[in-house]
N, C-alpha and C positions, 0 to 999 in steps of 0.2 A: 604074273600072281592074282592078281586080282584089276578087271576093268577099272573105271574111276569115274565116278558118276557124282551129277549135284540135283541139289533140287532146284524147281524152277523159281522156287521161293527167292531162294537166293540175291536174286534179281527181279525182285519182286515191283521195281518202280520203272521197268524196263517193258518195253511190250515183249511177249511171248518170241514176237523175228525180230527181237536186237537180241534178246536173252541169248539165243538158239544161236548162233551167229556170233557172239560173244564166249558163251562156251565149248562153241567147234571151233574158234581161233585161238583158244584158251588150253587146248588136247585135249580134253575133255571126250572119254565116250560116251557116254549113258546119261538121259535129263528124266528127273522122276518129276515128270507135269501136273503139279497143285490146279484140279478142275477148277481154283477160282481163275488163273492165270489166264486158262484156256477160255472160260467163260469170254474175261475183258478180253479176248482177242477174236471176239464175231469167225472160229475161220470153222472153217466143217472140220468133222472127221480126217476127210481124207485130205485136206490142206495140207491139216497137222502130219499127217505122214506123208505127205513130199517136201513138208517144210522141214524135218525129218533127216530122212532119208539125204536132199542136198544136200546138209550141214554133217551128211556120214555120222551121227547122234541114233545109237537105237534109244528108245526110251519106254519108259513104265508109269502109270497115274499114281497120284495119290490121289485120293479123296477129299473134299470139303470136311472141314471140321471144326468151321465156326457156323455158332450158333445152331449146331445138330449134337443129339442127344439121343441112341441107339433103344438105351435101357430109361426115357425118362420118366416120370411119371404124367406129365401131361401126353395124356395121348394125344394130342392132335399134333404133337412137337415131335412123339415118338413113330407117330405115322408118316410123321414130311421124312423126319433122316431117315427114314427102312427105306421110303419109295427113292431117294436121289441117292441112296448105297445101292438098289439093283439101278439104276439109269445110269451110274458112272463105267459098271461089270457092263454094259450094253453097250456103252460108247468104249471101254477099251478094248472091244472084242472088236467093234466098225474099225477106228484104230489099228488093228492089229498090237498092242500094245501086251505083253505077257501077261504082268505079276500090274494088281490094288493095291493098295494096302489103306488097311479103314483104321480107323480110332479104334476101339471096342467104348462100351456104352459105360456109363456112371454113374453116382448119384445125385441127384437132382440136389438136397439136402447132406448141411455138414454134420446133421443127424440124424441121417438115413444109417441103416446096414447093412453092409458087406449082403449077406448072408438072401438077402430081402430079395436082391436081383437077377442074382445067379438063375433060376427059373428062365425069368427075361431075355438072359443075355444069350443065354443057350438056345434058344425059339430065336433071337433074333438072327443068332450067322448059323442055324441050322438053315435057315432060310436063305442065308445069304451066302451059303457056299451051293446050293444046292440050284441056285440063278448063274454061281458062275460057271459050276457044271455045266449046266446050260447054254452056256454062254463062251466057252473053249477058255476061261480065262483062270487064272491063279491068284490067290486073295491072301495075302500076309493082315495078318493081326499084330498090332504091334504093343509091344509090352511097352507100359503107361511111367511116366516118373512119380517118387513119392510128395503128393500135392492133396488138399481136401478135397473127396469128392472121387478119386481113381480108387477104385478098387480089379483092379488085374495091371498089376504092379509087379510081384515075385516071378519066379522063375516056373513056383506052381502055381500060378493063377492065369500064366496061360496057357498052362500044361493042362490044366482043367479044362480049361473053356476051346483048345483045338482035340483033347483027345476024347474030349464031351460030344463034340461036333462027329468029330470021324470020321473027317473029306478030305479025301483023294486033290483037293482043290484050296483045305483050309490049313494053312500052317502060322510060322513065327514072320514078322519084321520085328527083329529084333534088333533096338535101340541101345545105340552101347552108350550111351550119355546120360538118359534116361537111369537104365541100370546101374552108374553109378549114382546114384539118391539112395540109392538103399543095399549099397551091396561091392564087391570086388568083381568086378568085369573081367578079367580075366578066371576067376571062378567060375563064372556066372556061363560065359564061351566053352569051359573045358566041359559043364554042367548039363549042356541044352541039351536034348533030344528029341527034341522037336524038327517039321524038314521049315527048310528055313528056303522064305521065299525073299528076303530081300534082307536086307542091312545095311542100316543108316548111320553117320561114322562124324561124329564131333568133339573137339573136347567137352571138357568138364570138370567144376568143381564143386564143393557143398551152397546149395542155394544159389547155385549157376547152369544153365542149361545151353548146348549149343553154342558152345565158345569154339573164335577160330581155333588150331589148329599151334599156334604162336602162342598161344594166355599165359600171359605168365602172372600167374597165380600159387597156391599151396593144392595139394591134394587131388590132382587130376589124373588123369588118366596114360600108364605106362601102356605106349601104344608098340613101341618095341617087343613089347610080351603075348601083348594078344590078337597082336599079326599072325604072330603064327599058331596061335593058336588054329584060331578061325581057318586060317585056312584048309584045315584036316577039314571041315565040315562043311565046306562054303566053299563054290568057285564064283559066284554070281561077282554083278559090279558091288561098290560101296557108292552109299549116295551121302557125301559132305553137307552137313546140314550148318557148319558156323554160320554166324553170322553177325554181324559186325553194321548198326544200321551208321550210315552216313559214308559208310565205305567200302559199297557194294560192290564194290569191279576190283579196287584191291583186293580183297579180301578172299573175291574166287581163286584170284593170281596165288598168291602165294598160299591156298585152302591148295590147289591143285599143287602145287612144286613142295610141300609140305610131305603130303600123303606119298606122292609120286615116288619123293627119296628116303625115309621111311619107308614103302615096302623094296626096296631094291636094300636096303639093309638086314630086312630082317627076310632075305631067302635065304 
């Protein structure tokens, strides 16, 4: 049905080498490698390829998100953010990772207006898409959760960005937990008419993101309904992002088991 993947961030306190061995031993098919994890590893691109191959894992890349903002009103931060995104695409190409997930730019202040940032957002992603085409990499821009300063949140927002750039190398990284912050996830999946490059999956509740699937709380996502709709539009890996601080190893094990069982029931 789907390949099961995990964000390497879920084992952020382990070395990348240790995390890779753990994911493989638990049965995962794919790892989404966060660039912060990569830089901490001090491994070269060729060594990453060997590490993943030796552990029978496919992999893709998530660009760094900490302290970067593609639409910052501070030009120095904006320029550095773009530079890092372009370098990540180059590294992905060198590693032969097929997909890079990026966060869209956000407003610098809660007093800013989204309309003032759209031209810049489109310009930044036009440059990114052109670079991705040059290096033979696909880029997924992630729909963000409803929170201060984010303005690429709704289906209309991500459609405006991806259609506005109009590149075969730019599509959507669909984050199901993020969308739960603004609407019904099943409806979102049904209505998406964009190239889907990647899917992030985790449980969510009002005001709470990236919970493990076993989370006991109200108003969560009904994956029994969502997955059958998703398979109609996407056959790539599902990247799990459910996280519990202090219970990392236990959580990645339970996440895999839960999603495997849910996929069997949804066939």
